[in-house]
N, CA and C atoms as an extended XYZ file, in Angstrom:
219
Properties=species:S:1:pos:R:3:atomname:S:1:resname:S:1:resid:I:1 pbc="F F F"
N       -29.225       74.460       62.207 N   MET     1
C       -30.411       74.732       63.434 CA  MET     1
C       -31.546       75.753       62.694 C   MET     1
N       -32.844       75.192       62.766 N   SER     2
C       -33.859       76.048       61.983 CA  SER     2
C       -34.039       77.043       62.800 C   SER     2
N       -34.507       78.412       61.801 N   ALA     3
C       -34.782       79.702       62.648 CA  ALA     3
C       -35.986       79.318       63.853 C   ALA     3
N       -36.702       78.575       63.319 N   GLU     4
C       -37.844       78.223       64.447 CA  GLU     4
C       -37.112       77.854       65.837 C   GLU     4
N       -36.381       76.961       65.774 N   LEU     5
C       -35.787       76.417       67.092 CA  LEU     5
C       -34.674       77.661       67.603 C   LEU     5
N       -34.153       78.739       66.714 N   GLU     6
C       -33.567       79.847       66.991 CA  GLU     6
C       -34.306       80.373       67.931 C   GLU     6
N       -35.124       80.937       67.250 N   ASP     7
C       -36.408       82.030       68.090 CA  ASP     7
C       -36.576       81.426       69.377 C   ASP     7
N       -36.933       80.326       69.157 N   HIS     8
C       -37.643       79.339       70.327 CA  HIS     8
C       -36.540       79.309       71.821 C   HIS     8
N       -35.207       79.118       71.438 N   GLN     9
C       -34.191       79.099       72.266 CA  GLN     9
C       -33.883       80.815       72.726 C   GLN     9
N       -34.174       81.966       71.946 N   HIS    10
C       -33.777       83.217       72.218 CA  HIS    10
C       -34.821       83.562       73.139 C   HIS    10
N       -36.268       83.286       72.915 N   LEU    11
C       -37.518       83.220       73.756 CA  LEU    11
C       -36.884       83.077       75.531 C   LEU    11
N       -36.463       81.746       75.681 N   GLU    12
C       -36.295       80.351       76.723 CA  GLU    12
C       -35.386       81.658       77.393 C   GLU    12
N       -34.111       81.738       76.526 N   GLU    13
C       -32.893       82.607       77.908 CA  GLU    13
C       -33.210       83.781       78.025 C   GLU    13
N       -34.003       84.726       77.286 N   GLY    14
C       -34.509       86.069       77.486 CA  GLY    14
C       -35.821       85.872       78.897 C   GLY    14
N       -36.211       84.822       79.054 N   SER    15
C       -37.342       84.475       79.812 CA  SER    15
C       -37.153       85.092       81.185 C   SER    15
N       -38.160       86.041       82.010 N   VAL    16
C       -37.884       86.032       83.460 CA  VAL    16
C       -38.142       84.195       84.234 C   VAL    16
N       -39.207       83.785       83.604 N   PHE    17
C       -39.381       82.670       84.469 CA  PHE    17
C       -38.439       81.570       83.911 C   PHE    17
N       -37.427       81.578       82.940 N   TYR    18
C       -36.631       80.473       82.558 CA  TYR    18
C       -35.623       81.083       83.411 C   TYR    18
N       -34.861       82.280       83.795 N   ARG    19
C       -33.803       83.003       84.294 CA  ARG    19
C       -34.291       82.484       85.833 C   ARG    19
N       -35.283       82.546       86.573 N   ASP    20
C       -35.810       82.214       87.762 CA  ASP    20
C       -35.661       80.836       87.454 C   ASP    20
N       -36.440       79.969       86.947 N   PHE    21
C       -36.603       78.828       87.258 CA  PHE    21
C       -34.825       78.117       87.036 C   PHE    21
N       -33.886       78.644       86.161 N   LEU    22
C       -32.132       78.404       86.508 CA  LEU    22
C       -31.790       78.667       87.560 C   LEU    22
N       -32.290       79.705       87.951 N   SER    23
C       -31.399       80.296       89.597 CA  SER    23
C       -32.043       79.304       90.535 C   SER    23
N       -33.445       78.923       90.638 N   GLU    24
C       -34.104       78.190       91.298 CA  GLU    24
C       -33.409       77.098       91.578 C   GLU    24
N       -32.903       76.055       90.084 N   ARG    25
C       -32.578       75.125       90.015 CA  ARG    25
C       -30.890       74.806       90.740 C   ARG    25
N       -30.304       75.913       90.145 N   ASP    26
C       -29.036       76.032       90.855 CA  ASP    26
C       -29.029       75.916       92.463 C   ASP    26
N       -29.983       76.689       93.333 N   GLU    27
C       -29.951       76.684       94.771 CA  GLU    27
C       -29.900       75.261       95.259 C   GLU    27
N       -31.194       74.474       94.772 N   ILE    28
C       -31.619       73.349       94.727 CA  ILE    28
C       -30.228       72.303       94.728 C   ILE    28
N       -29.335       72.464       93.786 N   LEU    29
C       -27.969       71.723       93.656 CA  LEU    29
C       -27.133       72.132       94.311 C   LEU    29
N       -26.838       72.924       94.597 N   ARG    30
C       -26.117       73.717       95.927 CA  ARG    30
C       -26.619       73.186       97.261 C   ARG    30
N       -27.873       73.115       97.659 N   HIS    31
C       -28.386       72.824       98.862 CA  HIS    31
C       -28.331       71.060       98.717 C   HIS    31
N       -28.552       70.572       97.638 N   LYS    32
C       -27.979       68.920       97.678 CA  LYS    32
C       -26.653       68.386       97.976 C   LYS    32
N       -25.787       69.350       97.462 N   TRP    33
C       -24.231       69.104       97.455 CA  TRP    33
C       -23.890       69.069       99.214 C   TRP    33
N       -24.536       70.305       99.791 N   PHE    34
C       -24.155       70.477      101.077 CA  PHE    34
C       -24.851       69.593      102.179 C   PHE    34
N       -26.268       69.272      101.985 N   GLU    35
C       -26.824       67.930      102.259 CA  GLU    35
C       -26.115       66.577      102.119 C   GLU    35
N       -25.642       66.574      100.788 N   SER    36
C       -24.986       65.191      100.611 CA  SER    36
C       -23.801       65.301      101.382 C   SER    36
N       -22.994       66.377      101.511 N   GLU    37
C       -21.427       66.018      102.018 CA  GLU    37
C       -21.930       66.023      103.843 C   GLU    37
N       -22.733       66.289      104.492 N   LYS    38
C       -23.184       66.571      105.518 CA  LYS    38
C       -23.549       64.664      105.800 C   LYS    38
N       -24.590       64.276      105.062 N   ALA    39
C       -24.755       62.883      105.377 CA  ALA    39
C       -23.927       61.977      104.760 C   ALA    39
N       -22.798       62.483      104.350 N   GLY    40
C       -21.872       60.891      103.797 CA  GLY    40
C       -22.335       60.649      102.481 C   GLY    40
N       -23.351       60.839      101.815 N   TYR    41
C       -23.330       60.194      100.426 CA  TYR    41
C       -24.319       60.961       99.789 C   TYR    41
N       -24.849       60.557       98.626 N   ASP    42
C       -25.613       61.615       97.759 CA  ASP    42
C       -26.849       61.298       98.158 C   ASP    42
N       -27.566       62.632       98.609 N   ILE    43
C       -29.169       62.159       98.805 CA  ILE    43
C       -30.294       62.152       97.961 C   ILE    43
N       -29.367       62.673       96.334 N   GLY    44
C       -30.348       62.740       95.479 CA  GLY    44
C       -31.269       63.775       94.940 C   GLY    44
N       -31.326       64.280       94.048 N   PHE    45
C       -32.160       65.809       93.930 CA  PHE    45
C       -33.626       65.968       94.244 C   PHE    45
N       -34.457       64.650       94.096 N   GLU    46
C       -35.657       64.457       94.581 CA  GLU    46
C       -35.619       65.001       96.336 C   GLU    46
N       -34.897       64.420       96.878 N   LYS    47
C       -34.822       64.667       98.769 CA  LYS    47
C       -34.308       66.034       98.577 C   LYS    47
N       -33.124       66.767       98.169 N   ALA    48
C       -32.791       67.685       98.064 CA  ALA    48
C       -33.729       69.140       97.611 C   ALA    48
N       -34.464       68.630       96.595 N   LEU    49
C       -35.616       69.410       95.823 CA  LEU    49
C       -36.598       69.542       97.220 C   LEU    49
N       -36.977       68.623       97.696 N   LEU    50
C       -38.517       68.778       98.752 CA  LEU    50
C       -37.910       69.088      100.075 C   LEU    50
N       -36.436       69.138      100.084 N   ASP    51
C       -36.282       69.662      101.641 CA  ASP    51
C       -36.031       70.983      101.364 C   ASP    51
N       -35.403       71.244      100.280 N   TRP    52
C       -35.028       73.067      100.090 CA  TRP    52
C       -36.376       73.626       99.851 C   TRP    52
N       -37.402       73.383       99.602 N   VAL    53
C       -38.774       73.921       98.815 CA  VAL    53
C       -39.355       73.902      100.409 C   VAL    53
N       -39.440       73.160      101.196 N   VAL    54
C       -39.893       73.390      102.341 CA  VAL    54
C       -39.189       74.241      103.516 C   VAL    54
N       -37.837       74.584      103.167 N   ARG    55
C       -36.940       74.851      104.328 CA  ARG    55
C       -37.074       76.565      103.521 C   ARG    55
N       -36.336       76.334      102.575 N   PHE    56
C       -35.763       77.483      102.096 CA  PHE    56
C       -36.335       78.455      101.000 C   PHE    56
N       -37.686       77.865       99.953 N   ARG    57
C       -38.171       78.478       99.073 CA  ARG    57
C       -38.968       80.185       99.360 C   ARG    57
N       -39.224       79.884      100.560 N   PRO    58
C       -40.635       81.006      100.725 CA  PRO    58
C       -39.316       81.936      100.958 C   PRO    58
N       -37.978       82.144      101.584 N   SER    59
C       -37.319       83.237      102.187 CA  SER    59
C       -36.648       83.758      100.754 C   SER    59
N       -36.285       82.479      100.079 N   TRP    60
C       -35.610       82.800       98.567 CA  TRP    60
C       -36.564       83.512       97.998 C   TRP    60
N       -37.548       83.390       97.633 N   GLN    61
C       -38.715       84.005       96.837 CA  GLN    61
C       -38.836       85.235       97.590 C   GLN    61
N       -38.776       85.283       98.768 N   GLU    62
C       -38.698       86.904       99.608 CA  GLU    62
C       -37.655       87.586       99.045 C   GLU    62
N       -36.589       87.298       99.211 N   ARG    63
C       -35.552       87.815       98.636 CA  ARG    63
C       -35.396       88.328       97.438 C   ARG    63
N       -35.854       87.917       96.441 N   ARG    64
C       -35.852       87.775       95.118 CA  ARG    64
C       -36.867       88.796       94.921 C   ARG    64
N       -38.006       89.129       95.361 N   ARG    65
C       -38.997       89.729       95.008 CA  ARG    65
C       -38.549       91.632       95.298 C   ARG    65
N       -38.853       91.850       94.027 N   PRO    66
C       -38.241       93.666       94.351 CA  PRO    66
C       -39.255       94.236       95.325 C   PRO    66
N       -38.219       95.175       95.906 N   SER    67
C       -38.908       95.867       97.288 CA  SER    67
C       -40.107       96.673       96.571 C   SER    67
N       -41.248       96.541       97.401 N   GLY    68
C       -42.576       97.050       97.180 CA  GLY    68
C       -43.367       96.174       96.541 C   GLY    68
N       -43.004       95.065       95.763 N   ALA    69
C       -43.967       94.473       95.323 CA  ALA    69
C       -45.027       93.648       96.047 C   ALA    69
N       -46.155       93.573       95.486 N   ASN    70
C       -47.292       92.896       96.128 CA  ASN    70
C       -47.233       91.621       95.391 C   ASN    70
N       -47.218       90.353       96.377 N   PRO    71
C       -47.102       88.905       95.827 CA  PRO    71
C       -48.510       88.664       95.571 C   PRO    71
N       -49.860       89.255       95.828 N   SER    72
C       -51.038       88.579       95.320 CA  SER    72
C       -51.125       89.586       94.324 C   SER    72
N       -50.463       90.426       93.588 N   ASN    73
C       -50.770       90.667       92.179 CA  ASN    73
C       -50.333       89.492       90.997 C   ASN    73
């Protein structure tokens, strides 16, 4: 593996944005599993994503925001 690729991967792994992305993706996949179980079939990632974003993303983001942080900054 090249040094440039290793540096790039290290930056991604340490990035707050990347960690947030992975955490959000895990929540969506968990939601997909629950909703698919309820429906009795695989609802697919896109449907789960759209449903989760509408129903749960705002409260998920609020819980992750450090206390006292101003969302408008």
